[in-house]
Steps between C-alpha positions, in 0.01 A plus 500: 500500500271453190594642173238576245587460147396768245358331184411666176159615436360198301167682452663757259744291318668160477865411388589237265882430532658408174875459590767580748864566413829592693750725332843512653709814509205765489363710770154332509577132428165339565234528227150397483286533177119489573174613359268722709147413428207717622233279665236691327638371170475145604126543605399720210619486140445869456739645772542870509821687461440655841490151664839426331661816618362447840656154530832615374504793756412269786764250398766767496375638838529149649857457382596830648344411830668166524850576383756782519502717190864466470500134492245450225414609144182421303410558145147430372398490129178683482366303201577141613516580874822296527706603799874454536604534868852514605610442862843571668443258791421127456261510811283767337474294177417188678250699723328628184481150343350354813233769547373469149 
């Protein structure tokens, strides 16, 4: 049986991972800090706000499709586009890191 992996839409955004951290004794212990960068911004110095919002929307949609909503939390700063993603399961955290 062949399993097809679902990857993020790299045409819309790319992810630069800054750090990972494990916090013991909390509900969502596995944390990743990353910046979500719209691809249009890397190709064009004057990227539009619409492209930025579209990339953030697509990123959140990809997270919801891949992982159960009760096992993940995500906060994205609108100005810097830095996302803090917390996972309940170590497997989901490792899956996110390997896919990006």
